[in-house]
N, C-alpha and C positions, 0 to 999 in steps of 0.2 A: 695647835694655836687658834684662837678665836678670830671671828670674821671682823674686820675693821668697821667700827660703827661710826666713823667720821672723827670730829673733832674730839680732843681730849675732854673738855667739858661741853657738853651739848647745850645749844643755844637756850632752851626752854629752862635750863637750871640757872643760867644767867638771868634769864628773864623773872624767874620766881624770886631770886635774890634782889633785883632791882625793884620789884613789887613791894617786898618787904621793907626795903630801904625808904620807899616813898611813903608806904602806910606809916611806918614808925615815925618818920619825920613829921607827920600831920599830928600823930598822937603826942609826940614830945612838944610840939608847938602848942598844943592844947594844955599840956601839963605845966609848962614853964610860963606862958604868957596868957592863959585861959582864951586862946584864939580859936573861936569856933570856926571861922573861914579856913585856917590851917587844917583843923580837924577834918572838916568836910572835905576839902581838896585833896588831902592826903589820903582819906579812905576812898574817895572817888577814883582818883588816878592810880593809886596802889591796886584798888579793885580791878580796874580796867587792865592795868598791866599784868596782874595776875591772871586773869582771864585770857589775856593775849598769850601767855606764856603757856598756858594750859592748851591752848589752840595749837601752839607750836608744837607741843609734845604730841599731839595727835596728827598733824600734818605739817612737817617743816617749811612748807611753801606758804603757809598761811600767817604771813607776818603783819597784816595790815592793821590789826586793833593794837598790837604792842608798837608798832611804828607810830601810829596817830597819837598814842598815849605818850610816848617818850617824846617825839617831836614837840607837840604841844607844851610839855613842860620844860623841854630845852629852850623854847622860845620865852616861855612866861618867866620861868626862873632866871634866864640868861639876861633878861631886861631888868629884873629886880636886882641881879648882882651887879649889873652894869651901873645902874643908878644908885645903889647903896654902898657898893665896893666892899660889902661883907660876905666872906666866904660862907658863914654859916647862918641860915640852912640854904640860901639861894644859890650860892656858888657851888656847894656840894651836889645838890639836886640837879643843877643845870650842868655840870661836868659828867655826872653819872648818865643824865638823859643824852648827852652827846655822845657818850661812849656807847650807849645802848643803841642809838640811831645808826652809829658807825658799825657796830657789830651786825646789825640788821641788814644793812647795806651790803656789807662784805659777804654775807650769806646768800644774798640776791645775786651779787656778781659772781660768785663761785658755782651758782645753780645747783641742781641736784647732782648727786654723785652715783654713778652707774658701777656696778661690781662687775 
């Protein structure tokens, strides 16, 4: 039997998926509406979230970059969703960002696991 490596899906894989969602959202916003700010924000925050996920893969306690990127996006896109009432894209990104913040918070509260 192999040694238990923690949760079923490691946090950094969730982080890489989140980063891909954010970056692809910016690319889709640019492709559909020609929105350069969407492209820039999507690539910037997707890149920061991806770097944060990489840092998580190296040290599971290094959550800060991922937390700042997802928390900032949760706030910005949450306000856009609140003001517009449109789920796409603001509600989707706000919801995914909130889930990411929650997942990071849970990992901090659980703390490092000792074998």
